C-alpha positions in Angstrom: 61.8 94.5 101.8 64.9 95.2 99.8 66.5 98.5 100.3 64.9 99.4 103.6 65.6 98.5 107.2 64.5 99.2 110.7 66.6 99.9 113.7 66.4 96.2 114.5 68.2 95.3 111.3 71.6 96.6 112.4 73.7 96.8 115.5 73.1 99.9 117.5 75.8 102.2 116.1 78.6 99.7 115.4 77.8 97.6 118.5 76.6 94.0 118.0 73.7 93.0 120.4 74.6 90.4 123.0 78.0 89.2 124.1 80.8 91.2 122.5 82.0 89.4 119.4 85.4 87.8 119.1 86.9 88.3 115.6 89.8 86.6 113.9 91.8 89.1 111.8 93.8 87.4 109.1 96.2 89.8 107.6 98.3 89.2 104.4 101.8 90.7 105.1 103.1 90.9 101.5 102.8 94.7 101.6 103.6 95.3 105.2 103.0 99.1 105.3 99.6 98.7 103.7 98.8 95.7 106.0 99.7 97.7 109.0 97.4 100.6 108.0 94.5 98.2 107.2 95.0 96.5 110.6 95.1 99.9 112.4 91.7 100.9 110.9 90.2 97.5 111.6 91.4 97.4 115.1 90.0 100.8 115.9 86.6 99.9 114.5 86.5 96.5 116.3 87.5 98.1 119.6 85.0 100.9 119.2 82.3 98.2 118.8 83.5 96.4 122.0 84.7 93.4 120.0 87.8 91.4 120.9 90.2 90.1 118.3 93.0 87.8 117.6 95.5 88.4 114.7 97.0 85.9 112.4 99.5 86.7 109.7 99.8 84.9 106.3 102.2 85.6 103.5 99.7 87.0 101.0 96.1 87.4 100.0 95.9 83.9 98.4 96.6 82.3 101.8 93.8 84.0 103.7 90.9 81.6 102.9 93.0 78.6 103.9 94.0 80.2 107.2 90.3 80.9 108.0 89.4 77.3 107.0 92.2 76.0 109.4 90.6 78.0 112.2 87.2 76.7 111.5 88.5 73.1 111.2 90.3 73.4 114.6 87.0 74.7 116.2 85.0 71.8 114.6 87.5 69.3 115.9 87.6 70.7 119.5 84.1 71.9 120.6 85.5 73.3 123.8 87.9 75.6 121.9 87.0 79.3 121.9 84.9 80.1 118.8 85.3 83.1 116.6 82.1 85.0 115.8 83.5 86.5 112.7 86.5 86.7 110.4 88.2 89.7 108.9 90.3 89.2 105.7 92.9 92.1 105.2 95.4 92.4 102.5 96.4 94.0 99.3 97.1 92.8 95.7 98.6 95.3 93.3 98.6 94.7 89.6 101.9 93.8 88.0 103.0 92.8 84.6 101.6 89.3 84.5 98.2 87.6 85.0 99.2 86.6 88.6 97.2 89.5 89.9 94.0 88.2 88.3 94.4 84.7 89.8 95.2 86.0 93.3 92.3 88.5 93.3 89.7 86.0 91.9 90.7 83.0 93.9 91.0 84.8 97.2 87.6 86.4 96.8 86.1 83.1 95.6 87.6 81.2 98.5 86.3 83.7 101.1 82.8 83.7 99.5 82.8 79.9 99.4 83.7 79.8 103.1 81.0 82.3 104.0 78.3 80.4 102.2 79.3 76.8 102.9 80.1 77.3 106.6 77.8 80.2 107.4 80.7 82.5 108.4 80.5 86.2 109.0 83.5 87.5 106.9 84.6 91.1 106.4 86.3 91.4 103.0 89.2 93.9 103.3 91.5 92.7 100.5 92.4 95.8 98.4 92.8 95.1 94.7 94.5 98.1 93.1 96.4 99.1 90.0 99.1 101.0 91.9 100.7 101.3 95.4 99.4 104.8 95.7 95.8 103.7 95.2 96.3 101.0 97.8 97.8 103.5 100.3 94.9 105.9 99.9 92.4 103.1 100.4 94.2 101.7 103.4 95.0 104.9 105.3 92.7 105.5 108.3 92.8 109.3 107.5 91.7 108.6 103.9 89.4 105.8 102.9 89.9 103.5 105.9 89.0 100.3 104.1 90.3 98.2 107.1 87.7 99.9 109.3 85.0 99.4 106.6 85.8 95.7 106.4 85.6 95.4 110.2 82.2 97.1 110.3 81.0 94.8 107.5 82.1 91.8 109.6 80.3 93.1 112.6 77.2 93.7 110.6 77.3 90.1 109.4 77.8 88.9 113.0 74.7 90.9 114.0 72.8 89.4 111.1 73.8 85.8 112.1 72.6 86.5 115.7 69.3 88.0 114.4 68.7 84.6 112.7 69.7 82.7 115.8 73.0 81.4 114.3 75.3 83.1 116.8 75.5 83.3 120.5 73.6 86.4 121.6 74.3 85.9 125.4 
């Protein structure tokens, strides 16, 4: 039933049932100070949930979907390679004077959604799309909106949902 849930629908607190999840955090480093704060919030949320993580840096938000696809392709090619239970996309795009902002925002979001649907990936979307640097800082700061932590919790919720449907390793 839409809009309602039971205690079985979500992880207990922020914990995901079963084996602790292993998450790949892909961070766009174009705005390093904002990226650092997003990662700080995400790392705290993942650690609080008992998850482990690996970090991968890419130049900007546009490159995040490709980096995740590379990780998936490597795991598909080598079945013995450690698998990630979820993926966390962190970055920031700030509007400038050209249409570049629109393309980067739209294509990075589309790329991540395509990956999630096509490959059944649990992805937390933490790419800030802001008009100004100040808006981005407020959204990124752990003491303010903590969007990195929010994206990490969304990723963990999707990992739990996959496991509920028998699509992830619960052991």
